[in-house]
C-alpha positions as CSV (number, residue, x, y, z in Angstrom):
1,M,-0.4,0.0,-0.1
2,R,2.6,2.6,0.8
3,Q,4.5,1.8,-2.5
4,L,1.4,2.1,-4.4
5,L,1.3,6.0,-2.5
6,K,5.1,6.6,-3.3
7,I,4.3,5.5,-7.3
8,G,1.0,7.6,-7.0
9,T,2.6,10.5,-5.8
10,L,5.6,10.4,-8.3
11,L,2.9,10.7,-11.1
12,V,1.0,13.2,-9.8
13,C,4.5,15.1,-9.2
14,A,5.5,14.1,-13.1
15,G,2.0,16.1,-13.7
16,L,2.0,19.4,-11.3
17,T,4.5,21.2,-14.5
18,L,1.1,21.2,-16.1
19,V,-0.9,22.8,-13.6
20,A,1.0,24.7,-11.9
21,Q,1.3,26.7,-15.5
22,E,-2.3,27.7,-15.0
23,K,-2.1,29.0,-11.5
24,S,1.0,29.9,-9.8
25,A,1.0,29.1,-5.7
26,E,1.5,33.0,-5.4
27,D,-1.8,33.7,-7.3
28,L,-3.1,30.8,-5.0
29,V,-2.1,32.4,-2.0
30,K,-3.1,36.2,-3.1
31,S,-6.7,34.6,-3.5
32,M,-6.9,33.2,-0.1
33,K,-7.8,35.2,3.3
34,K,-4.4,35.5,5.2
35,E,-4.3,34.2,9.2
36,D,-1.7,35.0,11.8
37,I,-1.3,31.5,11.6
38,T,1.8,29.0,10.7
39,Y,1.7,26.5,7.8
40,A,2.0,23.8,10.7
41,Q,-1.2,25.5,12.1
42,L,-3.3,25.6,9.3
43,M,-2.3,22.4,8.6
44,S,-3.9,21.3,11.7
45,G,-6.9,22.9,11.0
46,M,-7.2,21.1,7.8
47,G,-6.4,17.3,9.8
48,M,-9.4,18.6,12.1
49,A,-11.7,19.2,8.5
50,Y,-10.7,15.8,7.4
51,D,-11.7,14.6,11.0
52,N,-15.1,15.9,10.9
53,I,-15.8,14.8,7.4
54,Q,-14.9,11.0,8.8
55,K,-16.3,11.4,11.9
56,G,-19.6,12.9,10.1
57,V,-19.3,10.2,7.0
58,I,-18.9,7.5,9.9
59,T,-22.4,8.9,11.8
60,M,-24.1,9.9,8.7
61,N,-24.2,13.6,10.1
62,K,-24.3,15.5,7.2
63,L,-23.4,19.1,9.5
64,L,-20.1,17.4,10.4
65,V,-19.6,16.1,7.2
66,D,-20.4,20.1,5.9
67,R,-18.7,22.2,8.1
68,G,-15.4,19.8,7.1
69,I,-15.8,20.7,3.4
70,D,-16.1,24.3,4.3
71,F,-13.0,24.6,5.9
72,I,-11.1,22.7,3.3
73,R,-13.0,25.1,0.4
74,T,-12.4,28.4,2.1
75,H,-8.9,27.9,4.5
76,P,-7.1,31.0,4.9
77,A,-3.2,31.4,4.1
78,P,-0.6,31.4,6.7
79,K,1.3,34.5,7.4
80,Q,4.2,33.7,5.5
81,N,4.2,31.7,1.9
82,P,4.0,28.2,3.0
83,W,6.8,27.4,0.3
84,L,9.3,28.9,2.6
85,I,9.4,26.0,4.9
86,M,11.2,23.9,2.5
87,D,14.5,23.4,1.3
88,K,15.8,25.7,-1.7
89,E,15.6,22.6,-3.7
90,S,11.8,21.7,-3.3
91,Q,10.7,24.9,-3.3
92,E,9.2,24.9,-7.1
93,G,8.2,21.6,-6.6
94,F,6.1,22.0,-3.2
95,K,4.6,25.4,-5.2
96,A,3.3,23.1,-7.6
97,M,1.7,20.3,-5.2
98,L,0.5,23.3,-3.4
99,V,-1.5,24.4,-6.1
100,Y,-2.4,20.6,-7.6
101,H,-3.9,19.9,-4.4
102,D,-5.4,22.8,-3.6
103,E,-7.5,22.2,-6.7
104,K,-7.6,18.3,-6.3
105,M,-8.8,18.7,-2.5
106,D,-11.7,20.7,-3.5
107,E,-13.0,17.9,-6.3
108,D,-12.4,15.4,-3.8
109,V,-14.9,17.5,-1.8
110,A,-17.3,17.9,-3.9
111,L,-17.8,13.8,-4.6
112,I,-18.1,13.8,-0.9
113,E,-20.9,16.6,-0.8
114,K,-22.6,15.2,-4.0
115,A,-22.9,11.8,-2.0
116,V,-23.9,13.3,1.1
117,Q,-26.9,15.0,-0.3
118,K,-28.0,11.5,-2.0
119,K,-27.4,10.0,1.3
120,D,-25.1,7.5,0.0
121,W,-23.0,7.0,3.0
122,E,-20.5,4.6,1.1
123,G,-19.6,6.8,-1.7
124,A,-19.1,9.8,0.9
125,Y,-17.0,7.0,2.7
126,A,-14.9,6.2,-0.8
127,G,-14.6,9.9,-1.1
128,A,-13.3,10.3,2.1
129,K,-10.6,7.2,1.5
130,E,-9.8,9.6,-1.8
131,L,-9.5,12.8,0.3
132,G,-7.4,11.1,2.5
133,N,-5.1,10.0,-0.1
134,S,-4.7,13.5,-1.6
135,C,-3.5,14.8,1.8
136,I,-0.9,11.8,2.5
137,S,0.3,11.7,-1.3
138,C,1.7,15.1,-0.5
139,H,2.9,14.1,3.6
140,L,4.9,11.7,1.7
141,A,7.1,14.0,-0.9
142,Y,7.5,16.6,0.8
143,K,8.0,15.7,4.7
144,D,11.8,15.3,4.4
145,H,12.5,18.2,2.8
146,V,10.7,20.7,5.3
147,K,14.3,23.1,6.7
148,Y,12.2,24.6,9.6
149,V,8.8,25.9,11.2
150,M,7.9,28.8,11.0
151,K,7.3,31.0,13.4
């Protein structure tokens, strides 16, 4: 399973250049509301949103699912550009990954939302697993390239 995630991550990375040409990481960050939070704090909020989605799907609680989806769609940008936490050699790839995963996670939550609206909890569960895979693929690709945690 871990090997499949690594292979998937590599395939995603290979296609990121095309996505990044359409929208830059700088454009993405500029389009978001800025908050006085670090990137780690933002990721903590994203984790809580994912937890809400999972718990909401398991308990068939649309309110929890909706709250998680809302945060993922409308999350703020941290006080510093997120790619600054990466070593210099990894920053351009990380920027492309941010753009890709922002769009991918929006697609993932749209699938979950549609399933929940139909009360298709199995479909929502499948969508939540896909969202989790999106999260993990980015973390696996970049966890070893973080140079510092923002203050």
